[in-house]
C-alpha positions as MATLAB code, in Angstrom:
seq = 'MTSRYIAIDWGSTNLRAWLYQGDECLDNRQSEAGVTRLNGRSPEAVLAEITHGWRDAATPVVMAGMVGSNVGWKVAPYLPVPVHFPAIGQQLTPVADKVWIIPGLSVSRDDNHNVMRGEETQLLGARQLAPASLYVMPGTHCKWVLADNQQIFDFRTVMTGELHHLLLNHSLVGAGLPEQETSPEAFAAGLEKGLCEPALLPQLFEVRASHVLGALPHEQVSEFLSGLLIGAEVATMCERFPGEQAITLVAGKSLADRYQQALSRVGRCSTFVSGDAAFQAGIRSIAHAVAN';
ca = [
     135.823  -34.750  -67.551;
     137.988  -31.646  -68.025;
     136.556  -28.594  -66.303;
     135.270  -25.476  -67.999;
     137.022  -22.162  -67.473;
     136.903  -18.622  -68.835;
     139.904  -16.635  -70.088;
     139.707  -12.856  -70.457;
     141.947  -10.245  -72.067;
     140.738   -6.981  -70.500;
     142.584   -3.951  -71.762;
     142.104   -0.192  -71.581;
     139.688    0.071  -74.498;
     138.499   -3.457  -75.274;
     137.593   -6.737  -73.615;
     137.773  -10.233  -75.133;
     136.526  -13.407  -73.476;
     136.790  -17.114  -74.323;
     134.914  -20.064  -72.833;
     137.009  -23.233  -72.798;
     136.483  -26.893  -72.050;
     140.042  -28.125  -71.661;
     141.831  -26.914  -74.808;
     138.616  -26.605  -76.828;
     137.183  -23.120  -77.279;
     133.404  -23.398  -76.968;
     132.554  -19.727  -77.487;
     134.094  -16.259  -77.572;
     132.824  -12.714  -77.148;
     134.213   -9.199  -77.320;
     133.191   -5.794  -76.063;
     134.362   -2.177  -76.124;
     134.007   -2.059  -72.323;
     137.721   -1.669  -71.616;
     138.631   -0.535  -68.114;
     138.652    3.111  -69.242;
     135.255    2.730  -70.956;
     133.013    1.258  -68.280;
     130.612    4.225  -68.540;
     129.651    4.106  -64.880;
     129.245    0.333  -64.692;
     131.201   -1.714  -62.171;
     133.746   -4.300  -63.351;
     131.565   -6.965  -61.716;
     128.602   -5.919  -63.871;
     130.657   -5.927  -67.070;
     132.081   -9.359  -66.247;
     128.579  -10.707  -65.596;
     127.405   -9.315  -68.923;
     130.285  -10.651  -71.029;
     130.062  -14.125  -69.439;
     126.237  -14.358  -69.319;
     125.140  -17.967  -69.712;
     128.706  -19.297  -69.436;
     129.236  -19.495  -65.685;
     128.044  -21.469  -62.754;
     129.438  -21.308  -59.223;
     132.287  -23.661  -60.103;
     133.545  -21.955  -63.295;
     136.864  -20.148  -62.731;
     137.741  -16.921  -64.555;
     141.333  -15.827  -65.209;
     141.957  -12.304  -66.513;
     145.018  -10.478  -67.826;
     145.795   -6.945  -68.962;
     144.951   -3.469  -67.691;
     142.156   -4.887  -65.542;
     144.948   -5.427  -63.007;
     146.307   -1.875  -63.229;
     145.636    1.156  -61.052;
     142.822    2.133  -63.442;
     141.361   -1.389  -63.485;
     139.343   -3.580  -61.159;
     142.079   -4.171  -58.607;
     145.848   -3.753  -58.679;
     147.570   -7.070  -59.332;
     151.102   -6.419  -58.038;
     154.022   -6.558  -60.451;
     156.452   -9.458  -60.092;
     160.050   -8.211  -60.257;
     162.347   -9.858  -62.790;
     164.231  -12.070  -62.964;
     161.228  -14.338  -62.493;
     160.600  -17.986  -63.339;
     157.780  -18.515  -65.853;
     155.663  -20.730  -63.539;
     155.603  -17.995  -60.866;
     153.374  -15.862  -63.113;
     150.537  -18.351  -62.775;
     151.186  -19.028  -59.103;
     150.720  -15.468  -57.808;
     147.252  -14.525  -59.028;
     145.253  -11.725  -57.402;
     141.691  -12.713  -56.405;
     138.961  -10.124  -57.072;
     135.800  -12.217  -56.593;
     134.825  -15.827  -55.977;
     136.825  -17.917  -58.472;
     137.922  -14.783  -60.380;
     141.643  -13.921  -60.577;
     143.953  -11.428  -62.296;
     147.404  -12.382  -63.598;
     150.255  -10.186  -62.275;
     152.344   -7.914  -64.466;
     156.150   -7.812  -64.487;
     158.553   -5.029  -63.514;
     162.196   -3.995  -63.654;
     163.516   -1.421  -61.203;
     167.236   -0.694  -61.446;
     169.260    2.460  -61.828;
     169.744    1.666  -65.529;
     166.231    0.411  -66.284;
     162.734    1.098  -64.946;
     160.058   -0.820  -66.812;
     156.661   -2.461  -66.421;
     154.468   -4.725  -68.523;
     150.899   -5.899  -68.094;
     149.335   -8.388  -70.499;
     152.557   -9.168  -72.367;
     153.623  -11.559  -69.586;
     150.696  -13.782  -70.583;
     151.756  -13.644  -74.232;
     155.287  -14.611  -73.124;
     153.956  -17.733  -71.415;
     152.302  -18.780  -74.659;
     155.199  -17.786  -76.920;
     157.520  -19.884  -74.759;
     155.337  -22.897  -75.553;
     154.841  -22.150  -79.256;
     158.252  -20.801  -80.302;
     160.804  -20.696  -77.453;
     163.565  -18.126  -77.808;
     166.123  -16.205  -75.798;
     164.906  -12.824  -77.077;
     161.233  -11.986  -77.572;
     160.270   -8.860  -79.529;
     156.664   -7.807  -78.988;
     155.749   -4.937  -81.352;
     152.765   -2.710  -80.698;
     151.990    0.677  -79.213;
     154.794    0.055  -76.720;
     157.184   -2.566  -78.098;
     158.747   -4.909  -75.535;
     162.189   -6.521  -75.964;
     162.431   -9.394  -73.484;
     165.546  -11.378  -72.568;
     164.742  -14.896  -71.330;
     165.626  -18.564  -71.430;
     163.359  -21.583  -71.149;
     163.118  -21.194  -67.366;
     162.899  -17.509  -66.578;
     162.597  -13.909  -67.752;
     165.755  -11.909  -66.998;
     165.156   -8.384  -68.286;
     163.049   -6.302  -70.650;
     162.939   -2.883  -72.265;
     160.105   -0.855  -73.761;
     160.226    1.302  -76.907;
     157.265    3.634  -77.577;
     157.505    3.236  -81.351;
     153.815    2.727  -82.105;
     152.652    5.561  -79.885;
     155.327    7.911  -81.239;
     154.249    7.164  -84.812;
     150.633    7.991  -83.919;
     151.523   11.184  -82.056;
     153.844   12.508  -84.754;
     151.446   11.755  -87.574;
     148.284   13.029  -85.863;
     149.347   15.606  -83.287;
     152.541   17.246  -84.536;
     153.768   19.423  -87.366;
     155.222   16.322  -89.052;
     151.752   15.183  -90.100;
     149.966   18.537  -90.344;
     147.922   19.030  -93.507;
     148.508   15.582  -94.949;
     145.948   13.800  -97.154;
     144.743   10.234  -96.521;
     147.756    7.976  -96.292;
     148.431    5.010  -98.573;
     150.404    1.796  -98.255;
     153.842    1.996  -99.839;
     156.460   -0.759  -99.347;
     158.958    1.493 -101.126;
     158.453    4.422  -98.725;
     158.621    2.074  -95.731;
     161.871    0.534  -97.034;
     163.383    3.994  -97.580;
     162.501    5.073  -94.034;
     163.748    1.759  -92.662;
     167.128    2.188  -94.345;
     167.519    5.685  -92.926;
     166.480    4.603  -89.420;
     168.857    1.638  -89.418;
     171.785    3.722  -90.660;
     171.079    6.801  -88.514;
     169.208    5.688  -85.391;
     169.719    9.002  -83.558;
     166.199   10.186  -84.335;
     165.826   13.679  -82.916;
     167.637   15.531  -85.723;
     165.721   13.533  -88.350;
     162.104   13.947  -87.334;
     161.627   17.459  -88.689;
     163.256   16.317  -91.916;
     160.242   14.067  -92.488;
     158.071   17.175  -92.676;
     160.616   19.068  -94.764;
     160.856   16.151  -97.189;
     157.162   16.212  -98.064;
     156.952   20.023  -98.027;
     159.815   20.203 -100.547;
     158.421   17.405 -102.702;
     161.067   14.789 -101.948;
     158.509   12.517 -100.248;
     154.957   12.044 -101.596;
     152.379   13.488  -99.218;
     150.419   10.218  -99.206;
     153.456    8.172  -98.108;
     154.597   10.067  -95.009;
     153.062    7.481  -92.625;
     154.917    4.632  -94.317;
     158.249    6.462  -94.379;
     157.853    7.485  -90.738;
     156.972    3.900  -89.757;
     160.134    2.624  -91.432;
     162.260    5.352  -89.854;
     161.004    4.627  -86.327;
     161.166    0.830  -86.610;
     164.634    1.014  -88.161;
     165.915    3.243  -85.360;
     164.350    0.956  -82.748;
     165.828   -2.231  -84.204;
     169.285   -0.697  -84.669;
     169.322    0.621  -81.101;
     167.920   -2.477  -79.418;
     170.103   -4.912  -81.354;
     173.093   -3.035  -79.948;
     171.610   -3.444  -76.466;
     170.879   -7.146  -77.062;
     173.797   -8.235  -79.261;
     174.679  -11.785  -80.223;
     173.049  -14.670  -81.989;
     170.013  -15.178  -79.750;
     167.012  -16.886  -81.251;
     164.355  -14.170  -81.703;
     160.603  -14.741  -81.569;
     158.341  -11.934  -82.772;
     154.991  -11.839  -80.975;
     152.564   -9.624  -82.881;
     149.977   -9.359  -85.615;
     151.193  -10.577  -88.996;
     151.480   -7.221  -90.761;
     153.468   -5.605  -87.957;
     155.637   -8.694  -87.514;
     156.484   -8.566  -91.240;
     157.850   -5.037  -90.800;
     160.026   -6.037  -87.867;
     161.230   -9.175  -89.646;
     162.289   -6.991  -92.559;
     164.228   -4.726  -90.195;
     165.816   -7.603  -88.273;
     166.829   -9.308  -91.503;
     168.599   -6.121  -92.637;
     170.848   -6.273  -89.553;
     171.484  -10.007  -89.945;
     169.143  -11.255  -87.235;
     166.811  -14.171  -87.961;
     163.405  -14.331  -86.322;
     160.375  -16.576  -85.910;
     156.814  -15.251  -85.888;
     154.047  -16.151  -83.430;
     150.623  -14.517  -83.569;
     150.054  -12.305  -80.553;
     146.519  -13.652  -80.192;
     147.697  -17.268  -80.360;
     150.414  -16.584  -77.797;
     148.004  -14.839  -75.429;
     145.448  -17.615  -75.586;
     148.057  -20.346  -75.107;
     149.486  -18.464  -72.133;
     146.228  -17.723  -70.355;
     144.919  -21.250  -71.052;
     147.975  -22.715  -69.326;
     147.108  -20.748  -66.188;
     143.326  -21.118  -66.334;
     143.514  -24.841  -67.076;
     145.708  -25.336  -64.008;
     143.283  -23.336  -61.852;
     140.305  -25.290  -63.180;
     141.889  -28.639  -62.459;
];
C-alpha cells in the first residue's frame, strides 16, 4: 500500500497543506498563519494545528516556500545553479522528526545575483507537465528560468508585480484615483508602449500626467500601468533570452493570459501551466519519494 504523506506550501502570509495517499489528495487545508503571521506561536504549533488528525509517527511532511528562509522555521540553504533537477529533492533540510524543507536556488556571479524560494518546487512540477527550455513565472517577483530537461542553468527576477502595487498605492502615480476597473483596451495600450519603449524611468510619471490631463481615464490607470510594466519586462527579458526556446508560463490563468499576450506580440509562443498544479506536482514528486 502506498504511504501517506503531507505536502505544505508555507509562504510569508499564507499556509496551504495537502494530505496525500500516493497521487490521491485525501484532504486539504489553508491558513493565514504565514511565517510572518505566527502571532507568537511556534512553527511546530502551527504545523500541529494545520495537520491535526492527519499524522501519525510515520507520516512524512515536506514543506516549501518562505518557511525555509531567514524569517521562517529554519534556513534551508540555497543550492547554487547550475543544478540538476533531482538534486532539489535530495538535499532537504530536516526541522523535526520526518519533517523537511525543500532548498531554494541561487545565482551569484558578477553579472547576476538572484535567489528563489518556492518557485524551485513549481519548476519540478512544470518540468513534468510542460517541459521547456525557458520558464516564465509571473507574480510579485517574476522569475525567468533557463533550463533543459536535466538541469536549471540560470534565472533572473523582475519585480513587476511589486512595482505595480507600489506605484499604484504608494506613489504619486496612483494618488487620488477612484476604484479601478478592468479594461482590456487600456492594458493593450500600456502593453504596446512598454514593448516599444522598455526604458521605463522616463515613462512612469507620464502615467500620472496622462490621467491628470484627461488622456487616460482615471478608472483605467491600473490596467494601463500593468500593460506598461509587463510590456517593458517582456521586451527586456526576451532580449536577454533570445532565440526560439519553448516557453512555459507558470502562473494563475489571468496573469498568464497577460504574459501570453505580451509574448505573442514579440513573436514568442508559450504554453500555460497552472502555478498551483505545478507546485503540487513538484512537491508530490519529492514527498512521494520520501514516503516510499
